[in-house]
N, C-alpha and C positions, 0 to 999 in steps of 0.2 A: 504494500500500500504506500510505499515511499514515492511513487510516481504515478498517481491515479490518472486514468484516461480522462481527458478533458480538463485537467487541471492546468492552470497557468500560474507559475510561481512568480511572486513579486517580492521585492525587499520592502520592509517596513520603512516608512518615512522617518521613524524615530530611531532607526539603527545608526550607530556611529560607525566610522570606518574600521573595518576589521572585526566588528561585533554585530553582525547582521542577522536579523530574523527574517525568514521568508514565510509568506502566507500563500496558500494555494487558493486561487479564485476559480470560479467556473463549476463548482460543485454545489448543488442546491441545498442539500440537507446537512452537510458538515463543512467545517473549516479546518484545514490542516496547517500546522505550523512546524517549521524545521529550522535548524541552524544552517546558514548558508555555507559555513566552512566545512560542514559534514553532510552533504546532500544525500548520501547513502545511509546516514545514521537514522536514529529514531525520529518519528514524526508524532507530534501530539495532535489528537483529533478531538474537536469540540463540536457540539451541536451548533447550528447556526444561531439559535436563540441565545445560548450560553456565550458565544463569541460577541454578539451584539451587546449583551449585558456587560461583559468585560470591557469592551471599548467605551461604552457609556460611562462606566465607573472610572476608567482611566482618564478620560477627557475631563470629567468633573474634578478629579483630584489634581490633574496636571494643570488645569487652567482655572480652577475654582478658587 
């Protein structure tokens, strides 16, 4: 599941040089997250709703 069909990996806009997180777009029910320095390594899988909740909390704490 490290490279799901239809996934398009993109780097987080909050990633610093050399410490990048990639998120797989293009999957309707889940969001996958991996370390860009280890693309063959483990992938974290979240439900789409859990990911939206995480981003909302992150934005509130980061900019609130």
